[in-house]
C-alpha positions in Angstrom: -22.4 -32.6 27.4 -20.0 -29.7 27.8 -19.6 -27.9 31.1 -20.3 -24.2 31.4 -16.6 -23.6 31.8 -16.0 -25.2 28.4 -18.7 -23.2 26.8 -17.4 -20.0 28.4 -13.9 -20.5 27.0 -14.7 -20.0 23.3 -16.8 -17.0 24.3 -13.9 -15.4 26.3 -11.6 -16.2 23.4 -14.0 -14.6 21.0 -14.1 -11.5 23.1 -10.4 -11.3 23.4 -10.0 -11.7 19.6 -12.6 -8.9 19.0 -10.9 -6.7 21.5 -7.5 -7.3 19.8 -9.0 -6.4 16.4 -10.4 -3.2 17.8 -7.1 -2.3 19.3 -5.4 -3.0 16.0 -7.9 -0.7 14.2 -7.2 2.3 16.5 -3.4 1.8 16.6 -1.8 5.1 15.3 1.5 6.9 15.3 1.9 10.5 16.6 1.2 13.0 13.9 4.7 14.6 13.9 6.2 11.1 13.4 4.8 11.2 9.8 7.5 13.8 9.0 10.3 11.5 10.3 11.9 11.4 6.8 12.1 15.2 6.3 15.6 16.6 5.7 16.8 20.2 5.8 15.5 21.0 2.3 12.1 19.5 3.3 12.0 21.7 6.4 12.7 24.8 4.2 9.9 23.7 1.8 7.5 23.2 4.7 8.3 26.5 6.3 7.9 28.4 3.0 4.7 26.5 2.2 3.3 27.2 5.6 3.9 31.0 5.2 2.1 30.8 1.9 -0.8 28.9 3.4 -1.2 31.4 6.2 -1.1 34.4 3.9 -3.5 32.7 1.5 -6.0 31.9 4.4 -5.7 35.4 5.9 -6.5 37.0 2.6 -10.2 36.0 2.7 -11.0 38.1 5.9 -9.0 41.0 4.4 -11.2 40.7 1.3 -14.3 41.0 3.4 -13.0 44.3 5.0 -12.7 45.8 1.5 -16.0 44.3 0.6 -17.7 45.9 3.6 -16.4 49.4 2.8 -17.6 48.9 -0.8 -21.1 48.0 0.5 -21.3 51.1 2.6 -20.3 53.3 -0.4 -22.9 51.7 -2.6 -25.6 51.7 0.1 -25.2 55.5 0.5 -24.9 56.2 -3.2 -28.2 58.0 -3.3 -26.9 60.6 -0.8 -23.5 61.3 -2.6 -24.0 60.3 -6.2 -21.1 62.4 -7.6 -18.3 61.0 -5.3 -19.3 57.3 -5.5 -17.5 56.4 -8.8 -14.1 57.6 -7.6 -14.3 55.9 -4.2 -15.5 52.6 -5.9 -12.5 52.8 -8.3 -10.1 53.3 -5.3 -11.4 50.2 -3.5 -11.5 48.2 -6.7 -7.7 48.7 -7.0 -7.3 47.2 -3.5 -9.0 44.1 -4.8 -6.4 43.9 -7.6 -3.5 44.1 -5.2 -5.1 41.5 -3.0 -5.6 39.2 -6.0 -1.8 39.3 -6.7 -1.0 38.4 -3.1 -3.5 35.5 -3.2 -2.0 34.2 -6.5 1.6 34.0 -5.2 0.7 32.8 -1.7 -1.6 30.0 -3.1 1.1 28.9 -5.6 3.7 28.8 -2.8 1.4 26.8 -0.5 0.6 24.1 -3.1 4.0 23.9 -4.8 6.1 23.6 -1.7 3.9 21.2 0.2 3.3 18.9 -2.8 7.0 18.8 -3.6 8.1 18.0 0.0 5.3 15.4 0.3 6.6 13.5 -2.8 10.2 13.6 -1.4 9.3 12.3 2.0 7.0 9.6 0.7 9.7 8.3 -1.7 12.2 8.1 1.3 9.6 6.4 3.4 8.8 3.8 0.7 12.5 3.1 0.3 13.0 2.7 4.1 10.0 0.4 4.3 11.3 -1.8 1.5 14.8 -2.0 3.0 13.4 -2.8 6.5 11.0 -5.4 5.0 13.9 -7.2 3.2 16.0 -7.0 6.4 13.3 -8.9 8.5 13.7 -12.3 10.0 12.0 -15.1 8.1 9.8 -15.7 11.1 8.1 -12.3 10.5 6.8 -13.4 7.1 5.6 -16.7 8.6 3.5 -15.1 11.3 2.9 -11.4 10.7 3.7 -9.8 7.3 1.8 -11.4 4.5 2.6 -10.6 0.8 -0.8 -8.8 0.5 0.0 -6.5 3.5 3.4 -5.6 2.1 2.1 -4.8 -1.3 -0.8 -2.8 0.2 1.6 -0.8 2.4 3.8 0.2 -0.6 1.0 0.9 -3.1 -1.8 2.2 -0.9 -0.8 3.0 2.7 2.2 5.2 1.8 0.0 7.1 -0.6 -2.4 7.8 2.2 0.5 9.1 4.3 1.8 11.2 1.4 -1.6 12.8 1.0 -1.5 13.8 4.7 2.0 15.2 4.7 1.7 17.2 1.5 -1.0 19.6 0.3 -3.5 18.6 3.1 -1.2 20.2 5.6 -1.2 23.4 3.6 -5.0 23.2 3.3 -5.3 22.7 7.0 -3.0 25.7 7.9 -4.8 27.7 5.2 -8.2 27.2 7.0 -6.8 27.7 10.5 -5.2 31.0 9.5 -8.5 32.0 8.0 -10.2 31.1 11.2 -7.8 33.1 13.4 -7.7 36.1 11.1 -11.4 36.1 10.7 -12.0 36.2 14.4 -9.3 38.7 15.0 -10.7 41.1 12.5 -14.3 40.4 13.7 -13.5 41.3 17.3 -11.6 44.4 16.2 -14.7 45.6 14.2 -17.9 44.6 16.0 -17.1 42.4 19.0 -20.7 41.8 19.9 -21.4 39.9 16.7 -18.1 38.1 17.0 -19.0 37.0 20.5 -22.3 35.6 19.5 -20.7 33.7 16.5 -18.0 32.3 18.8 -20.7 30.5 20.7 -21.8 28.7 17.5 -18.3 27.6 16.4 -18.1 24.6 18.8 -21.2 23.1 17.2 -19.5 23.3 13.8 -16.3 21.8 15.2 -18.2 18.9 16.9 -20.1 18.1 13.7 -16.9 17.9 11.7 -14.9 16.1 14.4 -17.6 13.4 14.8 -17.7 12.9 11.1 -13.9 12.5 11.0 -13.9 10.0 13.9 -16.5 7.8 12.4 -14.9 7.9 9.0 -11.4 6.9 10.2 -12.8 3.8 11.9 -14.6 2.7 8.8 -11.6 3.4 6.6 -9.4 1.1 8.8 -11.9 -1.7 8.4 -12.2 -1.1 4.6 -8.4 -1.3 4.3 -8.2 -4.6 6.2 -10.9 -6.1 3.9 -9.0 -4.9 0.7 -5.8 -6.4 2.0 -7.5 -9.8 2.3 -9.0 -9.5 -1.2 -5.6 -8.5 -2.6 -3.9 -11.5 -1.0 -6.5 -13.8 -2.6 -6.0 -12.2 -6.0 -2.2 -12.3 -6.0 -2.2 -15.9 -4.8 -4.6 -17.0 -7.5 -2.9 -15.1 -10.3 0.6 -16.3 -9.2 -0.6 -19.9 -9.4 -2.9 -19.4 -12.5 -1.6 -22.6 -14.2 -2.7 -24.7 -11.3 -6.1 -22.9 -11.1 -6.8 -23.4 -14.8 -5.5 -27.0 -14.7 -8.1 -27.9 -12.1 -10.8 -25.6 -13.6 -10.9 -23.6 -10.4 -11.6 -20.2 -12.0 -15.2 -20.0 -10.7 -14.2 -21.0 -7.2 -11.4 -18.4 -7.1 -13.8 -15.6 -8.3 -16.3 -16.7 -5.6 -13.6 -16.5 -2.9 -12.5 -13.0 -4.2 -16.1 -11.8 -4.2 -16.7 -13.0 -0.6 -13.7 -11.1 0.6 -15.0 -7.9 -1.1 -18.5 -8.1 0.4 -17.2 -7.0 3.8 -15.7 -3.9 2.2 -19.1 -3.3 0.5 -20.8 -3.4 4.0 -18.3 -0.9 5.5 -18.6 1.3 2.3 -22.4 1.7 2.8 -21.8 2.8 6.4 -19.2 5.2 5.2 -21.8 6.8 2.7 -24.3 7.2 5.5 -21.7 8.7 7.9 -20.6 11.1 5.2 -24.1 12.3 4.5 -24.9 12.8 8.2 -21.6 14.5 8.8 -21.8 17.0 5.9 -25.5 17.5 6.4 -25.0 18.3 10.1 -22.3 20.8 9.3 -24.5 22.6 6.7 -27.5 22.4 9.1 -25.4 24.1 11.9 -24.4 26.7 9.3 -28.0 27.5 8.4 -29.1 27.8 12.0 -26.0 30.0 12.7 -27.0 32.4 9.9 -30.6 32.5 11.1 -29.4 33.7 14.5 -26.7 36.1 13.2 -29.0 37.8 10.7 -31.5 38.6 13.5 -28.7 39.7 15.9 -27.1 41.9 13.2 -30.4 43.6 12.5 -30.5 44.6 16.2 -26.9 45.9 16.1 -27.6 48.1 13.1 -31.0 49.3 14.5 -29.2 50.4 17.8 -26.5 52.1 15.7 -23.7 50.1 17.3 -22.3 49.7 13.8 -23.3 50.4 10.2 -24.8 47.8 7.8 -21.7 47.2 5.8 -19.3 46.8 8.7 -21.8 44.6 10.6 -22.4 42.5 7.6 -18.7 41.9 6.8 -18.0 41.2 10.5 -20.8 38.6 10.4 -19.4 37.1 7.2 -15.8 37.1 8.6 -16.7 35.3 11.8 -19.0 32.8 10.2 -16.6 32.0 7.4 -13.9 31.7 10.1 -16.1 29.2 12.0 -16.9 27.4 8.7 -13.2 27.1 8.1 -13.0 24.7 11.1 -15.6 22.6 9.3 -13.6 22.8 6.1 -10.5 21.7 8.0 -12.4 18.6 9.3 -11.8 16.5 6.1 -8.1 17.3 6.5 -8.2 16.1 10.1 -9.8 12.9 8.8 -6.9 12.5 6.3 -4.4 13.0 9.2 -6.1 10.4 11.3 -6.2 7.9 8.3 -2.5 8.6 7.7 -1.7 8.0 11.4 -3.5 4.7 11.2 -2.0 3.7 7.8 1.5 4.6 9.0 1.4 2.4 12.1 2.3 -0.9 10.3 4.8 1.0 8.1 6.8 2.4 11.1 6.3 -0.9 13.0 8.2 -2.6 10.2 10.8 0.1 9.8 11.6 0.3 13.5 11.5 -3.5 14.2 14.7 -4.8 15.8 15.9 -7.7 13.7 18.7 -10.2 13.8 20.1 -8.7 10.6 20.4 -5.1 12.0 21.6 -6.2 15.4 24.3 -8.5 14.1 25.5 -5.9 11.5 26.2 -3.6 14.5 27.7 -6.1 16.9 28.5 -9.2 14.8 32.0 -10.4 14.1 33.6 -11.7 11.0 36.3 -14.4 10.7 39.5 -13.8 8.7 39.4 -17.4 7.3 36.5 -19.8 7.0 37.3 -23.5 7.1 33.6 -24.5 7.2 33.5 -26.7 10.3 29.9 -26.7 11.5 28.6 -28.2 14.8 25.1 -28.5 16.2 25.1 -28.9 20.0 21.8 -29.9 21.7 19.7 -27.7 19.4 15.9 -27.4 20.2 13.7 -25.7 17.6 10.0 -25.0 16.8 8.7 -22.7 14.1 7.2 -19.5 15.3 4.0 -20.2 13.4 3.7 -23.6 15.1 5.3 -23.2 18.6 3.7 -26.4 19.9 5.3 -28.6 17.3 8.8 -29.7 18.2 10.9 -29.9 15.0 14.4 -30.5 16.4 14.8 -32.1 19.8 18.4 -31.9 21.4 19.8 -32.2 17.8 23.6 -32.7 17.7 25.7 -33.3 14.6 29.2 -32.6 13.4 29.9 -31.3 9.8 33.6 -31.6 9.3 35.3 -28.9 7.2 35.5 -29.8 3.5 33.4 -32.9 3.8 30.1 -34.0 2.4 27.4 -34.8 5.0 24.0 -36.1 3.8 20.8 -35.9 5.9 18.1 -38.4 5.1 14.8 -39.2 6.7 11.1 -39.1 6.3 9.0 -36.0 5.5 8.8 -33.6 8.4 11.7 -35.2 10.2 13.6 -31.8 10.4 16.1 -32.2 7.6 15.4 -28.9 5.8 15.2 -27.1 9.2 18.9 -27.7 9.6 19.6 -25.7 6.4 17.4 -22.8 7.7 19.2 -22.7 11.0 22.7 -22.7 9.3 21.5 -19.7 7.2 20.2 -18.1 10.4 16.7 -17.7 8.9 15.6 -18.7 12.4 17.2 -18.8 15.8 17.2 -22.1 17.9 15.2 -22.1 21.1 18.2 -23.6 23.0 21.5 -25.1 22.2 24.2 -23.6 19.9 25.4 -23.8 16.3 29.1 -23.3 15.8 31.2 -22.3 12.8 34.9 -23.0 13.2 34.3 -22.9 17.0 32.4 -19.6 17.0 28.7 -19.4 17.8 27.0 -18.1 14.7 24.8 -15.8 16.9 28.0 -13.8 17.5 28.7 -13.4 13.7 27.5 -10.7 11.3 24.5 -12.5 9.7 25.1 -10.9 6.3 28.7 -11.8 6.3 27.7 -15.4 7.3 25.3 -15.7 4.4 28.0 -14.5 2.0 30.0 -17.6 3.0 27.1 -20.0 2.2 25.8 -21.2 -1.2 22.2 -22.4 -1.0 20.7 -24.6 -3.7 17.0 -25.3 -3.3 14.7 -27.8 -4.9 12.7 -25.0 -6.7 14.8 -22.2 -8.3 13.8 -18.7 -7.4 14.2 -16.5 -10.5 13.0 -12.9 -10.8 11.1 -11.2 -13.6 14.2 -9.8 -15.3 17.0 -10.9 -17.7 19.1 -14.0 -17.4 22.2 -11.7 -16.7 20.4 -9.9 -13.8 19.3 -13.2 -12.3 22.9 -14.6 -12.3 24.2 -11.3 -10.9 22.1 -11.8 -7.7 24.9 -14.1 -6.7 27.5 -11.4 -6.9 26.4 -7.9 -7.9 29.8 -6.7 -9.1 30.7 -9.7 -11.2 32.3 -9.1 -14.6 31.0 -10.4 -17.9 33.8 -12.9 -17.9 32.8 -14.2 -14.5 29.2 -14.6 -15.5 30.2 -16.4 -18.7 32.5 -18.7 -16.7 29.7 -19.6 -14.2 27.3 -20.3 -17.1 29.8 -22.7 -18.6 30.4 -24.6 -15.3 26.6 -25.0 -14.9 26.2 -25.9 -18.6 23.6 -23.1 -18.9 25.7 -21.6 -21.7 24.5 -24.5 -24.0 20.9 -23.1 -24.2 21.7 -19.4 -23.5 23.7 -19.2 -26.8 20.7 -20.4 -28.7 18.4 -17.6 -27.4 18.0 -14.5 -29.6 18.9 -12.1 -26.8 21.3 -14.5 -25.0 22.0 -13.1 -21.5 19.4 -10.2 -22.0 16.5 -12.7 -22.5 13.7 -11.9 -20.0 12.8 -15.0 -18.0 9.3 -13.8 -17.0 7.7 -13.9 -13.6 9.3 -16.7 -11.5 11.2 -17.7 -14.6 8.0 -18.9 -16.2 9.3 -18.5 -19.8 12.1 -21.0 -19.1 11.8 -24.8 -18.9 12.5 -26.5 -15.5 16.0 -27.6 -16.5 16.9 -24.2 -17.8 15.7 -22.5 -14.6 17.8 -24.9 -12.6 20.9 -24.1 -14.6 20.5 -20.4 -14.3 20.1 -20.8 -10.5 23.2 -22.9 -10.2 25.2 -20.4 -12.3 24.1 -17.8 -9.6 25.4 -20.2 -7.0 28.8 -20.8 -8.6 29.3 -17.0 -9.0 30.1 -16.6 -5.2 32.7 -19.3 -4.4 31.3 -20.2 -1.0 33.0 -22.1 1.8 29.8 -23.9 2.7 27.4 -25.4 0.2 23.8 -26.3 1.2 21.9 -28.6 -1.2 18.3 -28.9 -0.1 16.9 -31.7 -2.3 18.5 -29.9 -5.3 17.9 -32.6 -7.8 14.7 -34.3 -6.5 12.4 -32.7 -9.0 14.5 -33.5 -12.1 14.1 -36.3 -14.6 17.0 -38.8 -15.0 18.9 -37.1 -17.8 18.6 -33.7 -16.1 19.6 -35.0 -12.7 22.7 -36.7 -14.1 24.0 -33.5 -15.9 23.1 -31.3 -12.9 24.8 -33.6 -10.5 27.9 -33.5 -12.5 27.9 -29.7 -12.3 27.4 -29.9 -8.5 30.3 -32.4 -8.2 32.6 -29.8 -9.6 31.8 -27.2 -7.0 31.4 -29.4 -3.9 35.0 -30.6 -3.5 37.0 -28.7 -0.8 33.8 -27.2 0.6 31.7 -28.2 3.6 28.6 -29.6 1.9 25.3 -30.4 3.5 23.0 -32.5 1.3 19.3 -33.0 2.0 18.6 -36.1 0.0 15.3 -37.3 -1.4 16.7 -40.0 -3.7 19.1 -42.0 -1.5 20.9 -43.3 -4.5 22.5 -39.8 -5.0 24.4 -39.8 -1.7 26.1 -43.2 -1.6 29.6 -41.5 -1.9 29.0 -38.9 0.8 31.6 -38.8 3.6 28.9 -39.1 6.3 25.2 -40.0 6.1 23.0 -39.0 9.1 19.5 -40.4 9.5 17.1 -38.0 11.1 13.8 -39.1 12.7 11.6 -37.0 15.0 14.1 -34.2 15.1 16.9 -36.4 16.4 19.9 -38.2 14.8 19.2 -41.9 15.0 22.4 -43.2 13.2 25.4 -41.9 11.3 28.0 -43.5 9.1 29.0 -44.1 5.5 26.8 -45.8 3.0 28.7 -49.1 3.4 28.7 -48.9 7.2 25.0 -48.3 7.4 24.1 -50.9 4.8 26.1 -53.5 6.7 23.3 -53.6 9.3 20.2 -54.9 7.4 18.0 -53.7 10.3 19.3 -50.1 10.4 17.0 -47.2 9.7 19.0 -46.3 6.6 18.7 -49.8 5.2 14.9 -49.7 5.8 14.7 -46.4 3.9 16.8 -47.8 1.0 14.5 -50.9 0.8 11.4 -48.8 0.8 12.6 -46.6 -2.0 13.9 -49.5 -4.1 10.5 -51.2 -3.7 8.7 -48.0 -4.9 11.1 -47.7 -7.9 10.3 -51.2 -9.0 6.7 -50.1 -9.8 8.0 -47.4 -12.1 10.7 -47.1 -14.7 14.1 -46.5 -13.1 14.8 -42.8 -13.3 18.4 -42.6 -12.2 21.6 -44.2 -13.3 24.4 -45.1 -11.0 26.6 -42.4 -12.4 24.2 -39.7 -11.0 25.3 -40.4 -7.5 27.6 -38.0 -5.6 31.2 -38.7 -6.5 34.4 -37.2 -5.2 36.3 -35.3 -7.9 39.9 -36.5 -8.2 41.6 -33.3 -7.3 41.0 -30.4 -5.0 43.0 -28.2 -7.3 40.7 -29.2 -10.2 37.6 -28.2 -8.3 39.0 -24.8 -7.4 40.1 -24.1 -10.9 36.6 -24.9 -12.2 34.6 -23.1 -9.5 36.8 -20.4 -8.2 34.0 -17.8 -8.2 30.7 -18.0 -6.2 27.3 -19.5 -5.1 23.9 -18.2 -3.9 20.9 -20.5 -4.4 19.6 -22.7 -7.1 18.2 -26.0 -8.6 18.2 -27.3 -12.1 17.1 -29.7 -14.9 17.8 -30.3 -18.6 18.1 -28.0 -21.5 16.0 -30.2 -23.7 12.9 -28.0 -23.3 13.8 -24.9 -25.3 12.7 -21.4 -24.6 12.5 -20.8 -28.3 8.8 -21.5 -28.4 8.2 -18.5 -26.3 10.5 -16.1 -28.0 12.2 -13.3 -26.3 10.4 -11.6 -23.5 11.6 -8.3 -24.8 9.6 -8.8 -28.0 6.5 -9.5 -26.0 7.1 -6.4 -24.0 7.4 -4.3 -27.1 4.2 -5.7 -28.4 2.1 -4.8 -25.4 -1.0 -3.1 -26.6 -1.5 0.5 -25.5 -4.7 1.1 -23.6 -7.4 2.8 -25.6 -9.5 5.5 -23.9 -13.0 4.3 -23.0 -16.0 6.6 -23.7 -17.8 8.1 -20.7 -21.0 6.5 -22.1 -19.5 3.0 -21.6 -18.2 3.9 -18.1 -21.7 5.1 -17.0 -23.3 2.0 -18.5 -21.5 0.0 -15.8 -23.8 1.6 -13.1 -27.0 0.8 -15.1 -28.1 -2.0 -12.7 -28.0 0.6 -9.9 -30.1 3.2 -11.7 -32.5 3.7 -8.7 -29.6 4.8 -6.4 -28.3 7.0 -9.2 -31.6 8.7 -9.7 -32.2 9.4 -6.0 -28.6 10.5 -5.6 -28.8 12.8 -8.6 -32.0 14.6 -7.5 -30.5 15.0 -4.0 -27.2 16.3 -5.4 -29.1 18.9 -7.5 -31.0 20.1 -4.4 -27.9 20.1 -2.2 -26.1 22.2 -4.9 -28.9 24.7 -5.2 -29.0 25.4 -1.4 -25.9 27.7 -1.6 -27.4 30.1 -4.2 -30.7 30.2 -2.2 -28.7 30.8 1.0 -26.8 33.6 -0.7 -30.1 35.1 -1.9 -31.4 35.1 1.7 -28.3 36.7 3.1 -28.4 39.4 0.4 -32.1 40.2 1.1 -31.2 40.5 4.8 -28.4 43.0 3.9 -30.8 45.1 1.9 -33.3 45.2 4.7 -30.7 46.7 7.1 -30.9 49.9 5.1 -34.7 50.1 5.4 -37.0 51.1 8.2 -37.0 49.1 11.4 -40.5 47.5 10.9 -39.6 46.4 7.4 -36.3 45.0 8.6 -38.0 43.0 11.4 -40.4 41.4 8.9 -37.8 40.5 6.4 -35.3 39.1 8.9 -38.0 37.0 10.6 -39.0 35.5 7.2 -35.4 34.8 6.2 -34.6 33.2 9.6 -37.6 30.9 9.4 -36.6 29.8 5.9 -33.1 29.1 7.1 -34.4 27.0 9.9 -36.4 24.9 7.3 -33.3 24.7 5.2 -31.3 23.3 8.2 -33.7 20.4 8.4 -33.8 19.7 4.6 -30.1 19.9 4.1 -29.5 16.9 6.4 -32.2 14.9 4.6 -30.9 15.6 1.1 -27.2 15.1 2.1 -28.0 11.7 3.7 -29.9 10.6 0.6 -27.2 11.9 -1.8 -24.2 10.3 -0.1 -25.9 7.1 0.9 -27.2 6.5 -2.6 -23.9 7.3 -4.3 -22.0 5.4 -1.6 -24.0 2.3 -2.3 -23.7 2.8 -6.0 -20.0 3.4 -5.7 -19.4 0.3 -3.6 -21.5 -1.9 -5.9 -19.6 -0.5 -8.9 -16.2 -1.2 -7.3 -17.3 -4.7 -6.4 -18.6 -5.3 -10.0 -15.5 -3.9 -11.6 -13.1 -5.9 -9.4 -15.0 -9.1 -9.9 -15.3 -8.7 -13.7 -11.6 -7.7 -14.0 -10.5 -10.7 -11.9 -12.7 -13.1 -13.9 -11.4 -11.6 -17.2 -7.8 -12.0 -16.0 -8.3 -15.7 -15.2 -9.9 -16.3 -18.7 -6.7 -15.3 -20.5 -4.4 -17.9 -22.0 -1.3 -18.9 -20.1 0.9 -17.1 -22.6 -0.7 -13.8 -21.6 0.7 -14.2 -18.1 4.2 -14.6 -19.5 4.3 -11.0 -20.5 6.5 -8.9 -18.2 3.6 -6.4 -17.8 1.2 -9.1 -16.5 2.9 -10.3 -13.4 0.8 -11.2 -10.4 1.9 -8.2 -8.4 1.1 -5.8 -11.2 -2.2 -7.3 -12.0 -3.2 -7.3 -8.3 -2.2 -3.6 -8.1 -4.3 -2.8 -11.2 -7.3 -4.6 -9.7 -7.2 -2.2 -6.8 -6.1 1.0 -8.6 -8.3 0.7 -11.7 -11.5 -0.1 -9.8 -10.8 2.8 -7.5 -10.2 5.1 -10.5 -13.4 4.0 -12.2 -15.4 4.7 -9.0 -13.7 8.1 -8.6 -14.6 9.1 -12.2 -18.1 7.6 -12.4 -19.4 8.2 -8.9 -17.3 10.5 -6.7 -16.5 13.1 -9.4 -20.0 12.9 -10.8 -21.4 13.7 -7.3 -19.4 16.9 -7.2 -20.2 17.7 -10.8 -24.0 17.3 -10.2 -23.8 19.5 -7.1 -22.0 22.2 -9.1 -24.5 21.9 -12.0 -27.3 22.4 -9.5 -25.5 25.4 -8.0 -24.8 27.0 -11.4 -28.3 26.5 -12.8 -29.9 27.9 -9.6 -27.5 30.8 -9.5 -28.1 31.8 -13.1 -31.9 31.6 -12.7 -31.7 33.9 -9.6 -29.2 36.2 -11.2 -31.2 36.7 -14.4 -34.3 37.4 -12.4 -32.7 40.0 -10.2 -30.5 41.8 -12.8 -29.9 40.3 -16.2 -27.4 43.1 -17.2 -25.0 42.5 -14.4 -25.4 38.7 -14.9 -24.3 39.1 -18.6 -21.2 41.1 -17.5 -20.3 38.4 -14.9 -20.8 35.7 -17.5 -18.3 37.5 -19.8 -15.6 36.9 -17.2 -16.3 33.1 -17.0 -13.8 32.1 -19.8 -11.0 33.9 -18.0 -11.8 32.2 -14.7 -12.1 28.8 -16.3 -8.8 29.2 -18.1 -7.1 30.1 -14.8 -8.6 27.0 -13.1 -7.5 24.7 -15.9 
């Protein structure tokens, strides 16, 4: 039976974890920090774009001044019928001039801000990638997963770009409209402006609350998508294993479970959007009900005329509404501040690489003498597990030292510490008597050639993969390295030779071919120190023998550290060190250690020989490490370079795959899908679509009805006081009813389409993921079907389908409802003017397109 203290511990831990998650969600960067990558030209673009945005925003209040004067002229037309035509023509010309100003200012606003946004986002993306590649390995063990890195580059930076480009122009546009509207309003009829000013905080509160709730939900949605993206990339990257064990259904099920959390937050987002937009429209209706009544009093008491009072009311209300229209931009800024936090955290992180490049030293000559002195080490991801415990070992210059021991004994950790992938907790590692902490880490790694068990090839050509060893190598040097590794024997038989595409992770090459390409890359650098981490353990006997011969050519004269799996390969090493539990238990040559039948090394040999008796012997004696006869011979053969590799045989030819370039050329171009087929994907959610469509129509029709009410109020200002009171009271009551209904219909609309959109996204992602896994393995060999590209398409394509089928359709349905209602009202009121206005539609549509 557990004590209360024990029971309270998990609870406290859970609360701490929840609190940490909440803090992570709200972590943001200052808004101005988003513009950290702006240069002088960007500052000029932002300044010019800001001027255009301010001029564009201020043009709307100016428009209402002209409009008010025009209303007064038309309202008094029955008193001065002969002079009306000339005065109307004069003010019509003012509208033309204003239109020209609006055209140039709006173009300047959009063009400048979009261009600078693209420039700054490109620089931010490059800086993030550089910083990410410069991080210590420990960061990738504990903090930065592959999914987070890909999400930051493909998604988060786009969110930031959206916030530092045209959204800033939009925000300044609406703020300038707000300021200009109130300035003009107070200069004309200050009484109406003062009443309207009391309503503006309500509009701002509604918009601000909506933005606050939305940003919290968006942060949670992003986190869920990162998790789903990690699952997708991991499964696609290991699709051979998944298909070999018939794990497709399990993989799809795991992917779906990760997406279900996003679905939950998406539904909440739809509800929040409906309440937010509905509340803003509700406040607008109530504001107009109050203002229409108050304006009637102002006109009745002859404080101002009908046209001036009406345009003041319009100016101030539109100014207040501009704050509501600016709210979505504020939401974008908040999202960008949240999305930018991990980006700037990565860019500004202090790393061993950056610190050592500033303060680290280089040595004029490297002999290659390495010493471990009382080194203690634990991996950051497992700080409680001791890997090396007061580890001390000497690696003489130009000698071969082999490390042997059981799995988990700490052998490979020695390689990682020499490369400075990690820092020891205590103790020191010396190179030629200098602590490697004092050396420039990039310079240090240039002196080391690393050959791993699994070759790391990139999805590019054979030539480019070899050039990773030395970027400025000549064609002659590349060819020489390929000859030394014997890779030239199969490269010459490929149709495109060095330009052959190897596919993702070298998947279009056999194991032996990949190993030889990797060792060519290692030879290209001529390192002083060579690290062989079980370089031949995964090879068959024939491959191991030929690869070992290639290694023998480059080991002589270099300090060589060998992590051995097959002990028969290290018999001729200068020193063999047995590692157990993070400590050296014995050292010596093969003969010295075998002289003691009870030594740890003898026990390992006996165990391995006993295991080999149960299988066919896989290694001949000639595959063991041998000392080439001459130092001069070795240098002549390998006087170039080394970076990292492993190898096998060239028996398995790439010819069965053909050139990757051919596959790339034959990639089928995507065919456009009909809208009917797209909309058929939401058929299971027809109920939500129906309720959302009806609500969108009603929400769209409210603006024409609203305009009709305002127009009727304006007409009533030129009538007798009793008639004005009756009309204004009736319109105010209708507006109050509209304030209630607009909340209801906006909630139904956005909740319905929000659920439908999230279900569609879930369905599209799941079906795409399932379809990807059903493809034959050869399909994944195509350079356009890498795991990163397919994971990115899973996110981008599903989002695009949702945008077209749901989000854009919502706007379209609202606009259809608005246009249909407007035309019905217009034809009822005056069909002649309606036809004249309709004649201008083609011109306006062409301008918009």
